[in-house]
Backbone as JSON Lines, residues from 0, in Angstrom:
{"i":0,"aa":"M","n":[-15.5,2.17,13.65],"ca":[-15.23,1.45,12.43],"c":[-16.14,0.23,12.39]}
{"i":1,"aa":"T","n":[-16.82,0.07,11.28],"ca":[-17.77,-1.04,11.16],"c":[-17.07,-2.32,10.72]}
{"i":2,"aa":"D","n":[-17.76,-3.45,10.9],"ca":[-17.23,-4.72,10.42],"c":[-17.04,-4.7,8.9]}
{"i":3,"aa":"D","n":[-17.96,-4.04,8.19],"ca":[-17.83,-3.95,6.73],"c":[-16.56,-3.19,6.33]}
{"i":4,"aa":"E","n":[-16.25,-2.1,7.05],"ca":[-15.03,-1.35,6.74],"c":[-13.79,-2.2,7.01]}
{"i":5,"aa":"L","n":[-13.78,-2.91,8.14],"ca":[-12.65,-3.79,8.44],"c":[-12.53,-4.91,7.4]}
{"i":6,"aa":"D","n":[-13.67,-5.45,6.97],"ca":[-13.66,-6.5,5.94],"c":[-13.07,-5.99,4.63]}
{"i":7,"aa":"E","n":[-13.42,-4.75,4.24],"ca":[-12.88,-4.17,3.01],"c":[-11.38,-3.96,3.11]}
{"i":8,"aa":"I","n":[-10.91,-3.47,4.24],"ca":[-9.46,-3.29,4.45],"c":[-8.76,-4.63,4.36]}
{"i":9,"aa":"E","n":[-9.32,-5.63,5.02],"ca":[-8.72,-6.96,5.0],"c":[-8.71,-7.53,3.59]}
{"i":10,"aa":"R","n":[-9.79,-7.34,2.84],"ca":[-9.88,-7.84,1.47],"c":[-8.79,-7.22,0.6]}
{"i":11,"aa":"R","n":[-8.62,-5.9,0.7],"ca":[-7.59,-5.23,-0.1],"c":[-6.2,-5.74,0.26]}
{"i":12,"aa":"A","n":[-5.96,-5.91,1.55],"ca":[-4.64,-6.39,1.98],"c":[-4.39,-7.82,1.5]}
{"i":13,"aa":"M","n":[-5.4,-8.66,1.52],"ca":[-5.23,-10.05,1.1],"c":[-4.98,-10.16,-0.41]}
{"i":14,"aa":"L","n":[-5.54,-9.24,-1.2],"ca":[-5.38,-9.28,-2.65],"c":[-4.04,-8.7,-3.11]}
{"i":15,"aa":"A","n":[-3.46,-7.85,-2.3],"ca":[-2.2,-7.2,-2.68],"c":[-1.03,-8.18,-2.54]}
{"i":16,"aa":"T","n":[0.06,-7.88,-3.22],"ca":[1.28,-8.67,-3.1],"c":[1.7,-8.73,-1.64]}
{"i":17,"aa":"P","n":[2.05,-9.93,-1.13],"ca":[2.45,-10.04,0.27],"c":[3.64,-9.13,0.6]}
{"i":18,"aa":"G","n":[3.69,-8.65,1.83],"ca":[4.77,-7.8,2.28],"c":[5.89,-8.61,2.89]}
{"i":19,"aa":"P","n":[6.88,-7.97,3.44],"ca":[6.95,-6.51,3.57],"c":[7.36,-5.85,2.26]}
{"i":20,"aa":"W","n":[6.94,-4.61,2.11],"ca":[7.34,-3.8,0.97],"c":[8.37,-2.79,1.46]}
{"i":21,"aa":"E","n":[9.18,-2.3,0.54],"ca":[10.2,-1.33,0.91],"c":[10.12,-0.13,-0.02]}
{"i":22,"aa":"A","n":[10.0,1.05,0.56],"ca":[9.98,2.27,-0.24],"c":[11.4,2.6,-0.66]}
{"i":23,"aa":"R","n":[11.62,2.71,-1.95],"ca":[12.93,3.11,-2.49],"c":[12.74,4.5,-3.1]}
{"i":24,"aa":"L","n":[13.05,5.49,-2.28],"ca":[12.73,6.86,-2.63],"c":[13.97,7.64,-3.04]}
{"i":25,"aa":"E","n":[13.89,8.28,-4.18],"ca":[15.0,9.1,-4.67],"c":[15.33,10.21,-3.68]}
{"i":26,"aa":"T","n":[14.34,10.67,-2.92],"ca":[14.6,11.74,-1.95],"c":[15.46,11.25,-0.79]}
{"i":27,"aa":"R","n":[15.55,9.93,-0.6],"ca":[16.39,9.37,0.47],"c":[17.69,8.78,-0.05]}
{"i":28,"aa":"W","n":[17.61,8.04,-1.16],"ca":[18.78,7.32,-1.66],"c":[19.0,7.63,-3.13]}
{"i":29,"aa":"G","n":[19.08,8.86,-3.51],"ca":[19.17,9.25,-4.91],"c":[20.11,8.37,-5.73]}
{"i":30,"aa":"T","n":[19.52,7.48,-6.51],"ca":[20.32,6.56,-7.33],"c":[20.22,6.9,-8.81]}
{"i":31,"aa":"G","n":[19.56,7.99,-9.12],"ca":[19.43,8.4,-10.51],"c":[18.27,7.75,-11.24]}
{"i":32,"aa":"G","n":[17.42,7.07,-10.53],"ca":[16.25,6.44,-11.14],"c":[14.99,7.13,-10.69]}
{"i":33,"aa":"A","n":[13.94,6.39,-10.55],"ca":[12.67,6.93,-10.1],"c":[12.29,6.27,-8.78]}
{"i":34,"aa":"S","n":[11.58,6.99,-7.93],"ca":[11.1,6.42,-6.68],"c":[10.13,5.28,-6.98]}
{"i":35,"aa":"C","n":[10.15,4.26,-6.13],"ca":[9.25,3.13,-6.33],"c":[9.03,2.42,-5.01]}
{"i":36,"aa":"I","n":[8.14,1.47,-5.01],"ca":[7.96,0.56,-3.89],"c":[8.45,-0.8,-4.37]}
{"i":37,"aa":"D","n":[9.42,-1.35,-3.65],"ca":[9.93,-2.68,-3.98],"c":[9.01,-3.69,-3.31]}
{"i":38,"aa":"L","n":[8.31,-4.48,-4.11],"ca":[7.36,-5.45,-3.58],"c":[8.02,-6.77,-3.21]}
{"i":39,"aa":"N","n":[9.32,-6.89,-3.51],"ca":[10.05,-8.13,-3.23],"c":[11.47,-7.8,-2.79]}
{"i":40,"aa":"P","n":[11.63,-7.01,-1.7],"ca":[12.98,-6.61,-1.29],"c":[13.82,-7.83,-0.92]}
{"i":41,"aa":"G","n":[15.02,-7.88,-1.49],"ca":[15.91,-8.99,-1.22],"c":[15.59,-10.25,-2.0]}
{"i":42,"aa":"G","n":[14.53,-10.23,-2.79],"ca":[14.13,-11.4,-3.57],"c":[14.91,-11.53,-4.85]}
{"i":43,"aa":"D","n":[14.74,-12.66,-5.51],"ca":[15.46,-12.94,-6.75],"c":[14.89,-12.19,-7.95]}
{"i":44,"aa":"E","n":[13.62,-11.86,-7.92],"ca":[12.99,-11.19,-9.05],"c":[12.66,-9.75,-8.69]}
{"i":45,"aa":"D","n":[12.84,-8.85,-9.67],"ca":[12.45,-7.46,-9.47],"c":[10.94,-7.36,-9.49]}
{"i":46,"aa":"A","n":[10.4,-6.65,-8.55],"ca":[8.97,-6.37,-8.52],"c":[8.83,-4.98,-7.93]}
{"i":47,"aa":"E","n":[8.86,-3.99,-8.79],"ca":[8.84,-2.6,-8.35],"c":[7.57,-1.92,-8.83]}
{"i":48,"aa":"L","n":[7.0,-1.14,-7.95],"ca":[5.76,-0.42,-8.23],"c":[6.1,1.06,-8.31]}
{"i":49,"aa":"Y","n":[5.92,1.65,-9.48],"ca":[6.25,3.05,-9.71],"c":[4.99,3.9,-9.72]}
{"i":50,"aa":"F","n":[5.12,5.12,-9.25],"ca":[4.02,6.07,-9.25],"c":[4.43,7.28,-10.06]}
{"i":51,"aa":"I","n":[3.65,7.61,-11.06],"ca":[3.93,8.76,-11.9],"c":[2.69,9.63,-11.92]}
{"i":52,"aa":"Y","n":[2.86,10.91,-11.62],"ca":[1.73,11.81,-11.68],"c":[1.4,12.08,-13.13]}
{"i":53,"aa":"D","n":[0.19,11.82,-13.5],"ca":[-0.26,12.04,-14.87],"c":[-1.74,12.4,-14.8]}
{"i":54,"aa":"P","n":[-2.11,13.59,-15.23],"ca":[-3.52,13.98,-15.13],"c":[-4.44,13.17,-16.05]}
{"i":55,"aa":"I","n":[-3.87,12.41,-16.97],"ca":[-4.7,11.59,-17.86],"c":[-4.84,10.2,-17.23]}
{"i":56,"aa":"P","n":[-6.07,9.76,-16.93],"ca":[-6.24,8.43,-16.32],"c":[-5.7,7.33,-17.22]}
{"i":57,"aa":"R","n":[-5.01,6.39,-16.63],"ca":[-4.46,5.25,-17.35],"c":[-5.04,3.97,-16.75]}
{"i":58,"aa":"V","n":[-5.21,2.96,-17.56],"ca":[-5.71,1.67,-17.1],"c":[-4.54,0.7,-17.08]}
{"i":59,"aa":"S","n":[-4.3,0.07,-15.94],"ca":[-3.22,-0.89,-15.84],"c":[-3.63,-2.18,-16.54]}
{"i":60,"aa":"P","n":[-2.72,-2.78,-17.31],"ca":[-3.04,-4.05,-17.95],"c":[-2.83,-5.26,-17.04]}
{"i":61,"aa":"N","n":[-2.44,-5.03,-15.78],"ca":[-2.08,-6.12,-14.89],"c":[-2.96,-6.09,-13.64]}
{"i":62,"aa":"A","n":[-3.81,-7.09,-13.47],"ca":[-4.75,-7.11,-12.34],"c":[-4.02,-7.17,-11.0]}
{"i":63,"aa":"D","n":[-2.88,-7.87,-10.95],"ca":[-2.13,-7.95,-9.69],"c":[-1.6,-6.58,-9.29]}
{"i":64,"aa":"L","n":[-1.07,-5.83,-10.26],"ca":[-0.6,-4.48,-9.96],"c":[-1.77,-3.58,-9.58]}
{"i":65,"aa":"D","n":[-2.9,-3.77,-10.22],"ca":[-4.08,-2.98,-9.85],"c":[-4.45,-3.22,-8.39]}
{"i":66,"aa":"A","n":[-4.36,-4.47,-7.93],"ca":[-4.65,-4.78,-6.53],"c":[-3.67,-4.06,-5.61]}
{"i":67,"aa":"D","n":[-2.39,-4.03,-6.01],"ca":[-1.39,-3.33,-5.2],"c":[-1.66,-1.83,-5.17]}
{"i":68,"aa":"L","n":[-1.98,-1.26,-6.33],"ca":[-2.29,0.16,-6.39],"c":[-3.52,0.49,-5.55]}
{"i":69,"aa":"D","n":[-4.51,-0.38,-5.58],"ca":[-5.71,-0.19,-4.78],"c":[-5.36,-0.21,-3.29]}
{"i":70,"aa":"F","n":[-4.53,-1.16,-2.9],"ca":[-4.1,-1.26,-1.51],"c":[-3.37,0.01,-1.08]}
{"i":71,"aa":"V","n":[-2.41,0.45,-1.87],"ca":[-1.64,1.65,-1.54],"c":[-2.55,2.88,-1.51]}
{"i":72,"aa":"A","n":[-3.42,2.98,-2.49],"ca":[-4.31,4.14,-2.56],"c":[-5.22,4.24,-1.34]}
{"i":73,"aa":"H","n":[-5.65,3.1,-0.82],"ca":[-6.53,3.12,0.34],"c":[-5.78,3.25,1.66]}
{"i":74,"aa":"A","n":[-4.47,3.02,1.64],"ca":[-3.7,3.07,2.88],"c":[-3.8,4.43,3.57]}
{"i":75,"aa":"R","n":[-3.88,5.48,2.78],"ca":[-3.95,6.82,3.37],"c":[-5.17,6.99,4.26]}
{"i":76,"aa":"T","n":[-6.26,6.32,3.95],"ca":[-7.45,6.4,4.81],"c":[-7.59,5.19,5.72]}
{"i":77,"aa":"D","n":[-7.15,4.02,5.26],"ca":[-7.27,2.82,6.08],"c":[-6.42,2.89,7.34]}
{"i":78,"aa":"V","n":[-5.19,3.33,7.2],"ca":[-4.28,3.35,8.34],"c":[-4.8,4.28,9.45]}
{"i":79,"aa":"P","n":[-5.21,5.5,9.13],"ca":[-5.76,6.33,10.21],"c":[-6.99,5.71,10.88]}
{"i":80,"aa":"H","n":[-7.84,5.05,10.09],"ca":[-9.0,4.37,10.68],"c":[-8.55,3.27,11.64]}
{"i":81,"aa":"L","n":[-7.56,2.49,11.23],"ca":[-7.06,1.41,12.09],"c":[-6.42,1.96,13.36]}
{"i":82,"aa":"V","n":[-5.66,3.03,13.23],"ca":[-5.04,3.64,14.41],"c":[-6.12,4.14,15.37]}
{"i":83,"aa":"A","n":[-7.14,4.79,14.84],"ca":[-8.23,5.28,15.68],"c":[-8.94,4.13,16.39]}
{"i":84,"aa":"E","n":[-9.14,3.02,15.67],"ca":[-9.8,1.86,16.27],"c":[-8.95,1.25,17.38]}
{"i":85,"aa":"I","n":[-7.67,1.15,17.15],"ca":[-6.76,0.62,18.18],"c":[-6.79,1.51,19.42]}
{"i":86,"aa":"R","n":[-6.74,2.82,19.19],"ca":[-6.78,3.75,20.34],"c":[-8.1,3.62,21.08]}
{"i":87,"aa":"R","n":[-9.2,3.47,20.35],"ca":[-10.51,3.33,20.99],"c":[-10.54,2.07,21.85]}
{"i":88,"aa":"L","n":[-10.05,0.97,21.3],"ca":[-10.05,-0.29,22.04],"c":[-9.12,-0.23,23.26]}
{"i":89,"aa":"R","n":[-7.98,0.4,23.09],"ca":[-7.06,0.55,24.22],"c":[-7.68,1.37,25.34]}
{"i":90,"aa":"S","n":[-8.44,2.38,24.97],"ca":[-9.07,3.21,26.0],"c":[-10.09,2.42,26.82]}
{"i":91,"aa":"L","n":[-10.63,1.36,26.24],"ca":[-11.59,0.53,26.95],"c":[-10.93,-0.36,28.01]}
{"i":92,"aa":"V","n":[-9.66,-0.69,27.8],"ca":[-8.98,-1.59,28.75],"c":[-8.11,-0.84,29.75]}
{"i":93,"aa":"E","n":[-7.97,0.46,29.57],"ca":[-7.14,1.25,30.5],"c":[-7.93,1.67,31.71]}
């Protein structure tokens, strides 16, 4: 993993709403609503991020939500890269 890749991951994380986030999934806690990510669990204000499959591209009107969506969208590739890097570094000290 290059420094540029780590910098990009860090940049996305810094721009996203601070964590921790909580997945509220209908498949786990069926409450009759839609699955979402609670960006402010236990907080006074609702801040929920919903994902809807829609083959027609949509543009979000909210730059903060766009940053969160970007962070989540990259997590699928960022996290495996980070895990691989941690394992590589651990192998050097073992």
